[in-house]
Residue frames as a rotation matrix with the C-alpha (Angstrom) as fourth column:
MET 1
0.611 0.606 -0.510 13.52
0.776 -0.587 0.231 -18.35
-0.160 -0.536 -0.829 -54.93
THR 2
0.264 -0.502 0.824 14.67
0.405 -0.717 -0.567 -14.88
0.875 0.484 0.014 -55.75
ASN 3
-0.708 -0.645 -0.289 16.58
0.555 -0.254 -0.792 -12.77
0.438 -0.721 0.538 -53.28
LYS 4
-0.692 0.504 0.517 13.64
-0.547 -0.833 0.081 -10.37
0.471 -0.226 0.852 -52.87
VAL 5
0.384 0.858 -0.341 11.14
-0.410 0.489 0.770 -13.18
0.827 -0.156 0.540 -52.10
TRP 6
0.063 -0.473 -0.879 13.64
0.664 0.677 -0.317 -14.84
0.745 -0.564 0.357 -49.76
TYR 7
-0.881 -0.402 0.250 14.18
0.142 -0.728 -0.671 -11.52
0.452 -0.555 0.698 -47.96
TRP 8
-0.280 0.862 0.422 10.41
-0.788 -0.457 0.412 -10.98
0.548 -0.217 0.808 -47.43
PHE 9
0.475 0.408 -0.779 9.94
0.012 0.883 0.470 -14.57
0.880 -0.232 0.415 -46.31
LEU 10
-0.331 -0.717 -0.613 12.76
0.720 0.228 -0.655 -14.17
0.610 -0.659 0.441 -43.78
LEU 11
-0.858 0.044 0.512 11.38
-0.246 -0.910 -0.333 -10.80
0.451 -0.412 0.792 -42.56
VAL 12
0.158 0.985 0.070 7.87
-0.691 0.059 0.721 -12.22
0.706 -0.162 0.690 -42.04
PHE 13
0.363 -0.096 -0.927 9.33
0.397 0.916 0.060 -15.24
0.843 -0.390 0.371 -40.24
ILE 14
-0.691 -0.698 -0.189 11.40
0.506 -0.280 -0.816 -13.03
0.516 -0.659 0.547 -37.91
LEU 15
-0.640 0.518 0.568 8.47
-0.599 -0.799 0.054 -10.74
0.482 -0.305 0.821 -37.14
MET 16
0.438 0.830 -0.346 6.22
-0.422 0.529 0.736 -13.69
0.794 -0.177 0.582 -36.37
SER 17
0.062 -0.518 -0.853 8.89
0.630 0.683 -0.369 -15.21
0.774 -0.515 0.369 -34.15
CYS 18
-0.876 -0.431 0.214 9.31
0.160 -0.680 -0.715 -11.97
0.454 -0.593 0.665 -32.21
ASN 19
-0.342 0.844 0.414 5.59
-0.766 -0.505 0.398 -11.77
0.544 -0.181 0.819 -31.62
GLN 20
0.137 0.372 -0.918 5.40
0.139 0.910 0.390 -15.14
0.981 -0.181 0.073 -29.89
LYS 21
0.488 0.070 0.870 4.80
-0.816 -0.318 0.483 -15.30
0.310 -0.945 -0.098 -26.16
GLN 22
-0.333 -0.666 -0.667 7.34
-0.213 0.742 -0.635 -17.44
0.918 -0.070 -0.389 -24.39
ASN 23
0.721 0.629 0.291 5.95
-0.470 0.135 0.872 -19.41
0.509 -0.766 0.393 -21.46
ASN 24
-0.492 -0.813 0.311 8.09
-0.788 0.264 -0.556 -20.47
0.370 -0.519 -0.771 -18.56
THR 25
0.501 0.723 -0.476 6.99
-0.493 0.691 0.529 -24.04
0.711 -0.030 0.702 -18.02
SER 26
-0.543 -0.728 -0.420 9.57
0.029 0.483 -0.875 -24.85
0.839 -0.487 -0.241 -15.37
LYS 27
0.024 0.519 -0.854 8.40
0.900 0.361 0.244 -25.68
0.435 -0.775 -0.459 -11.86
GLU 28
-0.588 -0.343 -0.732 9.73
0.685 -0.692 -0.226 -22.32
-0.429 -0.635 0.643 -10.66
GLY 29
-0.990 0.140 0.026 7.77
-0.094 -0.783 0.614 -20.47
0.106 0.606 0.789 -13.34
GLN 30
-0.325 0.926 -0.192 4.41
0.253 0.281 0.926 -21.91
0.911 0.252 -0.326 -12.39
ILE 31
-0.732 0.276 0.623 2.07
-0.679 -0.366 -0.636 -20.69
0.052 -0.889 0.455 -9.71
VAL 32
-0.408 0.559 -0.721 0.19
0.056 0.804 0.592 -23.76
0.911 0.202 -0.359 -8.63
PRO 33
0.094 0.484 0.870 -2.35
-0.868 -0.388 0.309 -23.44
0.487 -0.785 0.384 -5.84
LYS 34
-0.923 -0.366 0.118 -1.86
-0.366 0.743 -0.560 -25.86
0.118 -0.560 -0.820 -2.99
LYS 35
-0.340 0.843 -0.416 -4.76
-0.093 0.410 0.907 -28.30
0.936 0.347 -0.062 -3.06
ASN 36
0.269 0.450 -0.852 -4.86
0.730 0.481 0.485 -29.00
0.628 -0.752 -0.199 0.65
MET 37
-0.498 -0.405 -0.767 -4.05
0.816 -0.518 -0.256 -25.54
-0.294 -0.754 0.588 2.01
GLU 38
0.174 0.612 0.772 -6.80
0.649 -0.661 0.378 -23.00
0.741 0.435 -0.512 1.71
ILE 39
-0.877 -0.476 0.072 -6.12
0.294 -0.647 -0.703 -19.73
0.381 -0.595 0.707 3.49
THR 40
0.273 0.959 -0.073 -8.77
0.624 -0.118 0.772 -18.92
0.732 -0.256 -0.631 6.07
THR 41
0.432 -0.045 0.901 -9.04
-0.473 -0.862 0.184 -16.31
0.768 -0.506 -0.393 8.80
GLN 42
0.461 -0.349 0.816 -6.56
-0.875 -0.030 0.482 -16.95
-0.144 -0.937 -0.319 11.62
GLN 43
0.978 -0.138 -0.157 -5.17
0.093 0.960 -0.265 -20.08
0.187 0.244 0.951 9.95
GLY 44
0.289 -0.946 -0.149 -1.77
0.646 0.308 -0.699 -20.88
0.707 0.106 0.700 11.29
ILE 45
-0.305 -0.350 0.886 -1.94
-0.364 -0.817 -0.448 -18.29
0.880 -0.459 0.122 14.07
ILE 46
-0.085 0.223 -0.971 -1.85
0.842 0.537 0.050 -19.25
0.533 -0.813 -0.234 17.73
THR 47
-0.236 0.096 0.967 -3.35
-0.289 -0.957 0.024 -16.62
0.928 -0.274 0.254 20.04
LYS 48
-0.265 0.095 -0.960 -3.35
0.857 0.479 -0.189 -16.65
0.442 -0.873 -0.208 23.84
LYS 49
0.613 0.494 0.616 -5.06
0.084 -0.817 0.571 -14.29
0.785 -0.298 -0.542 26.26
SER 50
-0.506 -0.862 0.015 -2.71
0.176 -0.120 -0.977 -12.71
0.844 -0.492 0.213 28.76
THR 51
0.353 0.551 -0.757 -3.45
0.870 0.106 0.482 -12.48
0.346 -0.828 -0.442 32.48
LYS 52
-0.324 -0.586 -0.743 -1.39
0.753 -0.635 0.172 -9.27
-0.573 -0.503 0.647 32.62
ASN 53
0.636 0.466 -0.615 -1.91
0.035 -0.814 -0.580 -5.75
-0.771 0.348 -0.533 31.33
PHE 54
0.976 -0.186 0.110 -0.37
0.115 0.014 -0.993 -4.72
0.183 0.982 0.035 28.01
GLU 55
0.455 -0.857 0.244 2.89
-0.756 -0.516 -0.403 -3.23
0.471 -0.001 -0.882 29.33
GLU 56
0.144 -0.378 0.914 3.50
-0.775 0.531 0.342 -6.11
-0.615 -0.758 -0.217 31.75
THR 57
0.770 0.201 0.606 2.87
0.151 0.865 -0.478 -8.66
-0.620 0.459 0.636 29.00
TYR 58
0.896 -0.435 0.087 5.17
-0.009 -0.215 -0.977 -6.95
0.443 0.875 -0.196 26.52
ASN 59
0.289 -0.822 0.491 7.91
-0.916 -0.386 -0.106 -6.30
0.276 -0.420 -0.865 29.06
SER 60
0.347 -0.110 0.931 7.74
-0.487 0.827 0.279 -9.94
-0.801 -0.551 0.233 30.22
LEU 61
0.941 0.032 0.337 8.07
0.262 0.562 -0.785 -11.09
-0.215 0.827 0.520 26.63
ILE 62
0.661 -0.736 0.145 11.14
-0.390 -0.503 -0.771 -8.91
0.641 0.453 -0.620 26.07
LYS 63
0.189 -0.589 0.786 12.71
-0.970 0.015 0.244 -10.07
-0.156 -0.808 -0.568 29.34
ILE 64
0.608 0.102 0.788 12.14
-0.151 0.989 -0.012 -13.77
-0.780 -0.111 0.616 28.54
ILE 65
0.936 -0.256 0.240 13.69
0.302 0.240 -0.922 -13.46
0.178 0.936 0.302 25.08
THR 66
0.532 -0.761 0.370 16.58
-0.595 -0.648 -0.476 -11.29
0.602 0.033 -0.797 26.27
ASN 67
0.203 -0.430 0.879 17.43
-0.915 0.237 0.328 -13.69
-0.350 -0.871 -0.345 29.10
ASN 68
0.809 0.045 0.587 17.63
0.113 0.967 -0.230 -16.68
-0.577 0.252 0.777 26.74
PRO 69
-0.051 -0.940 -0.338 21.23
-0.347 -0.301 0.888 -16.93
-0.936 0.162 -0.311 25.44
ASN 70
-0.509 -0.110 0.854 20.02
0.605 0.660 0.446 -18.84
-0.612 0.743 -0.270 22.35
LEU 71
0.383 0.778 0.498 17.75
0.921 -0.285 -0.264 -16.02
-0.063 0.560 -0.826 21.20
LYS 72
-0.764 -0.582 -0.279 18.48
0.535 -0.813 0.231 -12.60
-0.361 0.027 0.932 19.78
ILE 73
0.371 0.865 -0.339 16.00
0.480 -0.490 -0.727 -9.74
-0.795 0.107 -0.597 19.36
ILE 74
-0.400 -0.440 0.804 16.24
0.914 -0.125 0.386 -8.44
-0.070 0.889 0.452 15.80
ALA 75
-0.819 0.207 0.535 13.66
-0.007 -0.936 0.351 -5.64
0.574 0.284 0.768 15.96
GLU 76
-0.493 0.754 -0.434 10.74
0.718 0.072 -0.692 -4.25
-0.490 -0.653 -0.577 17.91
LEU 77
-0.790 0.323 0.521 7.88
0.229 -0.634 0.739 -2.39
0.569 0.703 0.427 16.24
ASP 78
-0.648 0.638 -0.415 5.25
0.345 -0.240 -0.907 -0.28
-0.679 -0.731 -0.065 17.96
HIS 79
-0.593 0.471 0.654 2.34
0.748 0.021 0.663 -0.23
0.298 0.882 -0.365 15.50
GLN 80
0.472 0.784 -0.403 0.26
0.877 -0.466 0.118 2.04
-0.095 -0.409 -0.908 17.74
ASN 81
0.097 -0.543 -0.834 3.04
0.271 -0.792 0.547 4.63
-0.958 -0.279 0.071 17.84
ASN 82
-0.850 -0.429 0.306 3.56
0.370 -0.072 0.926 4.37
-0.375 0.901 0.220 14.07
ALA 83
-0.131 0.892 0.432 -0.18
0.938 -0.029 0.345 4.87
0.320 0.451 -0.833 13.45
GLY 84
0.560 0.342 -0.754 -0.17
0.680 -0.710 0.183 7.90
-0.473 -0.616 -0.630 15.77
SER 85
-0.401 -0.825 -0.398 2.70
0.363 -0.542 0.758 9.44
-0.841 0.159 0.517 13.82
VAL 86
-0.950 0.135 0.283 0.36
0.238 -0.278 0.931 9.86
0.205 0.951 0.232 10.84
GLY 87
-0.714 0.660 0.236 -2.68
-0.700 -0.688 -0.193 10.91
0.035 -0.302 0.953 12.88
LEU 88
0.013 0.724 -0.690 -4.37
-0.425 0.628 0.652 7.49
0.905 0.285 0.316 13.05
ASP 89
0.062 0.105 0.993 -5.60
-0.990 0.135 0.048 5.62
-0.129 -0.985 0.112 16.12
LEU 90
0.108 -0.038 -0.993 -4.75
-0.279 0.958 -0.067 2.01
0.954 0.284 0.093 16.87
ARG 91
0.945 0.194 0.263 -5.14
-0.311 0.279 0.909 0.01
0.103 -0.940 0.324 20.07
PRO 92
0.197 -0.935 0.294 -1.84
-0.829 0.001 0.559 -1.05
-0.523 -0.354 -0.775 21.65
THR 93
0.988 0.025 0.153 -0.08
0.070 0.809 -0.583 -3.35
-0.139 0.587 0.798 19.17
ARG 94
0.283 -0.952 -0.116 3.61
-0.917 -0.304 0.260 -4.25
-0.282 0.033 -0.959 19.29
ILE 95
0.981 -0.054 -0.184 5.64
-0.025 0.913 -0.406 -6.94
0.190 0.403 0.895 17.62
VAL 96
0.287 -0.939 0.192 9.03
-0.716 -0.077 0.694 -8.34
-0.636 -0.336 -0.694 18.47
LEU 97
0.838 -0.173 -0.518 11.15
-0.333 0.591 -0.735 -10.13
0.433 0.788 0.437 15.86
PHE 98
0.202 -0.766 0.611 13.71
-0.882 0.129 0.453 -12.54
-0.425 -0.630 -0.650 17.25
GLY 99
0.768 0.105 -0.632 15.52
-0.480 0.748 -0.458 -15.65
0.425 0.655 0.625 16.26
ASN 100
0.317 -0.704 0.635 17.95
-0.397 0.510 0.763 -18.44
-0.862 -0.494 -0.117 16.77
PRO 101
0.192 -0.270 -0.943 20.01
-0.981 -0.069 -0.180 -19.03
-0.016 0.960 -0.279 13.60
ARG 102
-0.823 -0.516 0.237 20.87
-0.526 0.850 0.025 -22.56
-0.214 -0.104 -0.971 14.75
LEU 103
-0.396 0.764 0.509 17.21
0.322 0.635 -0.703 -23.48
-0.860 -0.114 -0.497 14.39
GLY 104
0.483 0.676 -0.556 16.06
-0.227 -0.516 -0.826 -21.14
-0.845 0.526 -0.096 11.62
THR 105
-0.197 -0.659 -0.726 18.90
-0.889 -0.193 0.416 -21.76
-0.414 0.727 -0.547 9.18
PRO 106
-0.899 -0.141 0.414 18.22
-0.002 0.947 0.320 -25.50
-0.438 0.287 -0.852 8.68
LEU 107
0.054 0.985 0.166 14.58
0.475 0.121 -0.872 -24.68
-0.878 0.126 -0.461 7.94
MET 108
0.562 0.101 -0.821 15.62
-0.510 -0.739 -0.440 -22.14
-0.652 0.666 -0.364 5.31
GLN 109
-0.600 -0.782 -0.166 18.19
-0.666 0.374 0.646 -24.59
-0.443 0.498 -0.745 3.90
ASN 110
-0.627 0.460 0.628 15.29
0.440 0.875 -0.202 -26.99
-0.643 0.150 -0.751 3.41
SER 111
0.164 0.717 0.678 12.97
0.974 -0.225 0.003 -24.37
0.155 0.660 -0.735 1.92
GLN 112
-0.763 -0.646 0.013 14.32
0.638 -0.756 -0.146 -20.86
0.104 -0.103 0.989 1.41
THR 113
-0.256 0.735 0.627 10.84
0.088 -0.629 0.773 -19.34
0.963 0.253 0.096 1.25
THR 114
0.341 0.302 -0.890 10.71
0.879 0.233 0.416 -19.98
0.333 -0.925 -0.186 5.00
GLY 115
-0.690 -0.692 -0.212 12.73
0.723 -0.666 -0.181 -16.76
-0.016 -0.278 0.960 5.17
LEU 116
-0.386 0.662 0.643 9.45
0.059 -0.678 0.733 -14.93
0.921 0.320 0.223 4.54
ASP 117
0.667 0.745 -0.016 8.33
-0.021 0.040 0.999 -16.00
0.745 -0.666 0.043 8.01
LEU 118
0.470 -0.593 -0.653 11.65
0.879 0.252 0.404 -15.88
-0.075 -0.765 0.640 9.82
PRO 119
-0.923 -0.377 -0.082 12.87
-0.070 0.372 -0.926 -14.50
0.379 -0.848 -0.370 12.11
GLN 120
-0.362 0.799 -0.479 10.10
0.893 0.445 0.067 -15.49
0.266 -0.404 -0.875 14.49
LYS 121
-0.690 0.247 0.681 7.57
-0.221 -0.967 0.126 -12.84
0.689 -0.064 0.722 15.41
ILE 122
-0.428 0.645 -0.632 5.34
0.901 0.357 -0.247 -12.47
0.066 -0.676 -0.734 18.46
LEU 123
-0.489 0.405 0.772 2.59
0.051 -0.871 0.489 -9.88
0.871 0.279 0.405 18.44
VAL 124
-0.643 0.381 -0.664 1.18
0.721 0.010 -0.693 -8.41
-0.257 -0.924 -0.281 21.65
TRP 125
-0.798 0.429 0.423 -2.11
0.009 -0.693 0.721 -6.62
0.602 0.579 0.549 21.05
GLN 126
-0.790 0.608 -0.083 -5.18
0.005 -0.129 -0.992 -5.28
-0.613 -0.783 0.099 22.80
ASP 127
-0.698 0.587 0.410 -8.52
0.660 0.306 0.687 -6.19
0.278 0.750 -0.601 21.27
SER 128
-0.452 0.596 0.664 -11.77
-0.128 -0.780 0.613 -4.19
0.883 0.192 0.428 21.23
ASP 129
0.685 0.670 -0.286 -12.83
0.157 0.249 0.956 -5.79
0.711 -0.700 0.065 24.54
ASP 130
0.484 -0.616 0.621 -9.55
-0.809 -0.585 0.050 -4.64
0.332 -0.527 -0.782 26.15
ASN 131
0.911 -0.272 0.310 -8.21
0.118 0.892 0.437 -8.20
-0.395 -0.361 0.845 26.34
ILE 132
0.200 -0.919 -0.341 -4.45
-0.907 -0.305 0.290 -8.47
-0.370 0.251 -0.895 25.94
ASN 133
0.954 0.180 0.239 -3.45
-0.056 0.892 -0.449 -11.14
-0.294 0.415 0.861 23.42
ILE 134
-0.153 -0.984 -0.096 -0.22
-0.631 0.022 0.776 -12.74
-0.761 0.179 -0.624 22.29
SER 135
0.878 0.467 0.110 -0.14
-0.185 0.541 -0.820 -14.18
-0.442 0.699 0.561 18.76
TYR 136
-0.241 -0.950 -0.196 2.47
-0.697 0.029 0.716 -16.04
-0.675 0.309 -0.670 16.73
ASN 137
0.148 0.215 -0.965 2.77
-0.918 0.393 -0.053 -18.29
0.368 0.894 0.256 13.69
ASN 138
0.694 0.141 0.706 2.19
-0.434 0.864 0.254 -21.97
-0.574 -0.483 0.661 14.37
PRO 139
-0.348 -0.924 -0.161 5.37
-0.733 0.161 0.661 -23.83
-0.584 0.348 -0.733 13.27
ALA 140
-0.392 0.271 0.879 3.21
0.387 0.916 -0.109 -26.73
-0.834 0.297 -0.464 11.96
TYR 141
0.739 0.671 -0.061 1.49
0.282 -0.390 -0.876 -24.28
-0.611 0.631 -0.478 9.63
LEU 142
0.410 -0.674 -0.614 4.84
-0.788 -0.601 0.133 -22.91
-0.459 0.430 -0.778 8.45
GLN 143
-0.531 -0.574 0.623 6.02
-0.231 0.806 0.546 -26.47
-0.815 0.146 -0.561 7.84
LYS 144
0.062 0.664 0.746 3.03
0.704 0.500 -0.504 -27.06
-0.707 0.556 -0.436 5.58
ARG 145
0.816 0.310 -0.487 3.15
-0.018 -0.830 -0.558 -23.61
-0.577 0.464 -0.672 3.98
HIS 146
0.326 -0.802 -0.501 6.80
-0.906 -0.417 0.077 -23.92
-0.271 0.429 -0.862 2.97
GLU 147
0.884 0.099 -0.456 6.82
-0.272 0.903 -0.332 -27.70
0.379 0.418 0.826 2.43
ILE 148
-0.041 -0.896 0.443 9.57
-0.979 -0.053 -0.199 -28.21
0.202 -0.442 -0.874 5.00
THR 149
0.834 0.259 -0.486 10.64
-0.221 0.966 0.136 -31.84
0.505 -0.006 0.863 5.22
GLY 150
0.346 -0.737 -0.581 13.01
0.551 0.661 -0.510 -33.74
0.760 -0.144 0.634 7.45
ASN 151
-0.642 -0.574 0.508 13.22
-0.042 -0.635 -0.771 -31.11
0.766 -0.516 0.384 10.21
GLU 152
0.333 0.904 -0.269 10.63
0.229 0.199 0.953 -32.47
0.915 -0.379 -0.140 12.62
GLU 153
0.114 -0.356 -0.927 12.91
0.984 0.166 0.058 -32.23
0.133 -0.920 0.370 15.67
ILE 154
-0.893 -0.445 0.071 13.75
0.440 -0.895 -0.076 -28.59
0.098 -0.036 0.995 14.96
LEU 155
-0.419 0.816 0.398 10.09
-0.171 -0.502 0.848 -27.73
0.892 0.287 0.349 14.39
LYS 156
0.420 0.525 -0.740 9.19
0.596 0.456 0.661 -29.49
0.684 -0.719 -0.121 17.64
LYS 157
-0.357 -0.655 -0.665 11.85
0.931 -0.304 -0.201 -27.43
-0.071 -0.691 0.719 19.48
VAL 158
-0.918 0.038 0.396 10.62
0.089 -0.951 0.297 -24.18
0.387 0.308 0.869 17.91
SER 159
-0.010 1.000 0.004 7.02
0.037 -0.004 0.999 -25.02
0.999 0.010 -0.037 18.76
GLY 160
0.341 0.081 -0.936 7.89
0.867 0.356 0.347 -25.81
0.362 -0.931 0.051 22.38
ALA 161
-0.674 -0.672 -0.306 9.99
0.736 -0.648 -0.197 -22.67
-0.066 -0.358 0.931 22.73
LEU 162
-0.733 0.458 0.503 7.25
-0.099 -0.804 0.587 -20.40
0.673 0.380 0.635 21.34
ASP 163
0.308 0.868 -0.389 4.71
0.304 0.297 0.905 -22.04
0.901 -0.397 -0.173 23.64
ASN 164
0.116 -0.351 -0.929 6.94
0.990 0.115 0.080 -21.54
0.079 -0.929 0.360 26.69
ILE 165
-0.868 -0.483 0.112 7.87
0.483 -0.875 -0.029 -17.96
0.112 0.029 0.993 25.80
THR 166
-0.507 0.734 0.452 4.27
-0.205 -0.612 0.764 -16.87
0.837 0.295 0.461 25.24
ASN 167
0.409 0.611 -0.678 2.95
0.548 0.430 0.718 -18.73
0.730 -0.665 -0.159 28.31
GLY 168
-0.243 -0.601 -0.762 5.57
0.968 -0.197 -0.153 -16.98
-0.058 -0.775 0.630 30.42
ALA 169
-0.949 -0.127 0.288 4.84
0.185 -0.965 0.187 -13.55
0.254 0.230 0.939 28.95
ALA 170
-0.234 0.956 0.177 1.09
-0.221 -0.229 0.948 -14.04
0.947 0.182 0.265 29.37
GLY 171
-0.583 -0.025 0.812 1.38
-0.811 -0.040 -0.584 -15.33
0.047 -0.999 0.002 32.94
LEU 172
0.483 0.781 -0.397 -0.19
-0.764 0.597 0.245 -18.69
0.428 0.185 0.885 32.04
């Protein structure tokens, strides 16, 4: 083969190689839909109706969390106020983010994507019928969503705590 033919052969080979699409076939590179987890409306959300008005419900929630030495409030968001700041109307809607690193960290050590749903969040909101509701993520759903294994006791504790906190805030 002459140098000129060899050069053209090499150039064509390089160009063809550069034009190839490289696929990431690793587990991390694949998006595989979960066969037994279809997302439906309200899936994984527990909602309770409060026996109190909006302010009483929200203030009770804050007091319960604040008075628990194991919990720390990370943030509070007033969605109604935020909507009003841009000239939009929204019924009363507030969320409190709080956590207990002793319980949340082992879940994230098991499956770091759990950090998408932690710290815990509880939403207090008024619906179109003026009912006051408290909603939060069901820990059993998060366990399934993030494929958390071997942390059943922690998940049971979290579930019980969320149930107690929201029952207390709602006056149930």
